[in-house]
N, C-alpha and C positions, 0 to 999 in steps of 0.2 A: 613400025618397029622392026628391027632386024630379026632374022629367022632364029639366030643364036640366042637373042634375048627372049624370044617367045619360048624356045625350049627350055631355058634356064628357069623362067617364071613358072612354066608348066611342072617342071622338077621340083621346084620349091613347094608348089601346092600338094605334091604327091608325097612329100616327105613323110607324112604320117604312115605311109605304107611300111616304113621301117619300124614303126612302133606298133601298128595294129595288126592283129592276126586276121587275115581276110576271110578265114573259114568260120571263126568263131565271133569276130567282131571285138573280141577282147584286147587288151594292151598286151604286147609281147614283153617278154621278161628278161631278154638277153642283156639289154642295156641297164635295166633296172638292177639286175644282179651285179653288173660291172660297177655301178655306183655304189652299191653296197660293199663290194670288194675293196674299192678305192678307199672308202672310209675305214674299213677294217685295217688295211694297209697303213693308213695314217695313224691309227691307234698303235699299231706295231712300231711304226717309226719313233713315236715318242717314248717307247720303252727301251731304246737302244743307248747303251752307255760303254760300248766297246773300245772307245778311245781311252777310258780311264781303267777299265776292269777287264778281267779274263786273260788268258794266255793260251798259246798254242792252238790245237784244233778247235777248241771250244770257242776261242776268240774269232778264229777264221769263219766258223759257222755263224757267229753273231754278226760279222761284216756281211756275210752272204745274204742273211735275211733282210738286212738293211738295204743292200743292193737290189734285192729282188723286189722291194716295195717302194724304192725311191721316186718311181714314176706316178705314184698315187695322185698326187695333186694335179700333175700334167694330164692324167687320164680323165679326172673329173672335169677338167677345163675342156679337154678334147670333146667330150660328150656334148658340153654346152656349145661349143663351136660348130660341131657337125650338124646339129639340128637348129642351131641359131636361137639365141635369146630373143624371144618376141615379147614386147612390152604388153603386159595385161595389168589392169588395176588390181585384180585379186592376187596374182602371183606376186606383184611388187609389195602389196600389203602383207601377204604371208611372210614374205622374206624379212621385211623390216619388223614386223611384229614378233617374229621368231626371235630375232636377235635381242630386241627390248625384253621380251618375256624371259628368256634365259639369263640375261644380265641380272635382272632382279630376282628371278625364282631361285637360281642357284645360290646367289648371295643370301637370300632369306633362308634357304634350307641349311646354310652353313651356320647362320645365327641360331636356328632352331635346334640343331645338333650340337651347339657349343663348339663348333670347329672354329668359329671367329666370334669376336665380341663386337657389338654394334657400335659404329661410330658414324657420325654424319659426314666425315670426310670420305670414308669408303662408300657410304650410301650415295653421295653425289657423284663419286667415280663411276657408278653404274650407268650414268647418263652419257658417258663417253664411249658406250659400246660400239658405236659405228666406226670409230676410228683409232681406238686405243686397246680395247679388250682382246680382240682376236685379229691377228695380222691377216690371216687368210680371208676372213670375212670382210674386213676393210677393203682388200684388193678386189674381192668378188663383187661388192657392191659397186665399186668404181667400175668394173667390167660391165655390170649390169646397165649402168647408165650410158657407158660409151658404146655399148653393143650395136645400137641403130647405125652409128657411123661406120663401125666395122663391117656390119652386114651390108651396107650400102657400097663400101669399098670392095668387098669381095664379089657382090653381084655385078658390079660395073667393070670388073677386071677380067681378063682372060686368065686361064690357069697358069700359063707361063708368066704373065705380069704379077700375079699374086704370089707366086714362088719367089720372084725376083724382089718383091716388096718385103716378104718375110725374111730373106737373106739380109736386106738392108737393115731391117729392124734388129736383127740379131747383132749384126756388126755395131750398130749404134748403141744397142744396150751394153755391149762389152766396152767399147771404147769412149762412149759419151756419158751413158746413164749409170755406169758401174753396176750393172746387172740389176737394175731396179725391178722390184717385184711386180709392179703394175704393168710396166712395159713387157715383162715376161709373160704375164697373163694375156695380154693383147696378142703377142706372138702365138702362144699356144692356141688361142682362140681362133686365130687366122689359120692356123694349121689345120684345125678342125673343119673350117670352112672349106679349105682347099681339099681335104679328104672327100668331102661331100661333093664339091665341084668335079673331081675326078672319078667319082663313083668307085672308089677303090674297094669298098666291101664286096661289090658284085664283080668287078672286072679283073681283080688280082686273085690268083690261085696259089700264091705261095703259102708255105707252112708257118703261119703266124706264130703258133705256139712254140715251135722249135726256134724261130728266129727271136722271139722274146727271151727264151733261155739263153741263147748265144750272147745276145746283147748284155743280158744280166751277168753272165759269166765275164764278159769283157769289162764291164763296170767294176765288178768285184776285183778282177785281177789288177786293174789300174789303181783302184782305191786302196786295196790292201798292200799292194807294193809300195805306194806313196807313204802309207802309214808306217810299214816296217823300215824303210830305207830313209826316209826324211821326217819321220814322226810328225806328219800332218795332223793338226788337231781338227776339231769340228768345224771351226770357223774358216780354216784355210781350205778345207775339203769342200765346203758349201760354196765358196768363192772361186774355186778352181773350175775352169771350163769344162774339163773332162772328168770331174769328180761328181759329188753329190750336188749338182747344181741344176736347178729346174729349166734354166735356159740352155743347158749343155746339150749338144746334138745327140748324144748317147741317151740321155735321159728322155728326150722327146721322141726319139726312135723307139725306145723301149716301150713308152706309153702308146705309141701308134700301133706297134705290133700286138700289144695286149688289147687295144681297142679292136682291131681286126679280128682277133681270136674270138671275142664275144660278139662282134658284128655279124658274124656268119652263122651263129646259132639262132635257131628259130623255135622258140618254145614259150608256153604261157603257164605262169604260176601265180595264182592270186595272193598266196602268202608272200612271195618275193615282192610283188607289186605293193602290197600292204606295208611291208617293212621299209621298201625304198622310198615311200612318201616321207619317211622320217630320218633319212640318212644323214641330213645336215645336223640334226640334234646330236648325233654320236660326237661329232667334233665340238660343238658349241658346249656340251656338258663337260666333257672330260678335259677340255682345255680352257675352261672358264678361269680367270685370273684367281679366283678365291680358292680353287682346288687343284689347279695344275701342278703346283709344287708338291702337293701330297701325292699325286700321281707319280711325279718324278721321283720323289723320295722312296716310294714303295718299289718302284721298278729298279732303282739302284740297289735297294736292300736285298733284292732277289739274287743279285750276283754272288752273295756270300753263301748261297745255298748250293748243294750239289747239282750238276748240270741237268740231269733229268728232273729233278724237283723244280729247278728254275723254269724249264720248259713247260712242265705241267702247271706251275702257278701262273705263268703268262697266259696259257690256254684258258684257265679258269677266269683270269683278270679280263682278257679280251671278250669272253663270252658275256660276263656280267656287264661290262661297259656297253657292248654291243646291244644285247637284248634290253637291258635296263633302260638305256637311252630311248629305244624305239618305243617302249611301253609307256615311259613317261611322256614322250612326245604325242601320244594319242590324246592325252589330257589337253595339251597345248593346242592341238588341232581343233578339238571341240570347243575350247574357249574362243579361238580365232575365228572360227566359222560364225559363232554367235555374235561376236563383236562386228565382224564384217558385215553380216546380214542386217544388223541393227543400223550400222552407219549407211548402208545401202538404202535401207527403208527410208531413213531420214532424207538422203539425197534425193530419192525419187519423188519425195513429198514436197521438196522445195519448188517454188515457182521458177519457170524457165530463166527469168532475168537473173536470178541469183546464181545460175550455173555458168553465166557468161563472163568471161575475163574481163570485158569492157566495163562491167558494173563496177568494178573495184578500182578503176582508173580515174584520177581526178579529171574533170572536163578540161582543164588547162593542158593536160598531158595527152588527151586523146589524139591530137593532131600528129602525134609522133608514131601512132600505131595504125 
C-alpha cells in the first residue's frame, strides 16, 4: 500500500476527533449547531415572497435575508460530505422510518384537526413519500445510496484530481443535466470530501465569518439587481447560475465559508446535541404536502402587516416550528428505537441459513452467483 494511501486511511479513522471532545469524551456541538442552523435557514427560505410583495428598503431587507440563507441546503450536504455518509443498518432504518412516519403522522394529524378530510386517494399518496412528497428528501436518499461510490471516488483520487472531477461535474450539470438536483447534491457532497481531504478546517486561517458576509452581500447585490432591472422571478433566479442556484459557485462558496466558521469552534452542549438529533424533522413536518401550503399562505399574509410586526411574527413562527418539530420528533425516536430493537431481536433469533442471500435464490440460478 502506498504511503499516501496509508495516511489517508489513518485520517479517515481519526475523523471522529472532529466530533468528539478529547477532554470529556462527549460529542462536540459545533457541527450539530450548524445542522440546526441550516434547518432554521431552510424554514426562513420558505417564508420568502419578496418577488411578489414589499417595496423599497423593506423589500431589499427581504432579499438580503434570503441571500444570507440560500446556502442552507448546500451546508447540510457539505457536513455529510466532510464526514462521509457511512452505511449502517440502524442509520438507514432511522432515515427511512422517519420519512414514512411523518408522511402518515402529519397526514393523520391534519385529518384529526379537520384541516383535511380523509380520502383513500390522499392516503395512498402517502406511500409515495420517498419520491414525491419531499424533493430534498428524495434527493438525499439517492445521495445516501450513492455515497459509497462517491466515498471511493474521493478516497482514490488526489486532491487535484478530485477538484478537476468536481469542475467537470459542475459543467456537465449546467450544459447536459440542466442543473439536476441529484447531480448538484453529488457535487456538493464531493466538495465536502475535498474539504476533508485538504484539511481546510485546521490548515486555513482566513476570516471565514467575514468571507461569508462578503459572499452574502455579493449574492444579494447580483440577485436584487437582476430583480430590479430585469424583473427576474423565482424560477429564473433559481435557474440562473449566479442567482439562487444550489450548484452556483457563489452559493457553494458561501456554504463553505459558513462551514469553516463553525468548523473552527470547539465546544460541547448536550442540549444542542439533543436537538440536532431531530433536525431533519423540522423540514419533514413544515414541508409536508398536507400543510406546506398553509405555511406558504400564512407567511404570505404577513406581508400585509407593518414591517416590525412582520419580523416579530416570523420569529414566533420559526421558534414554534423549530421547537415543536424537535419535541414531536422525540416521540418518533422512541417509537423508532422500539421497532428497530424488535426487528433486530427477531433477526438475531433467526437461524444462520435465513440470513444468507443464497437461501432465497432458486438452485437453477445459483450458478450465476
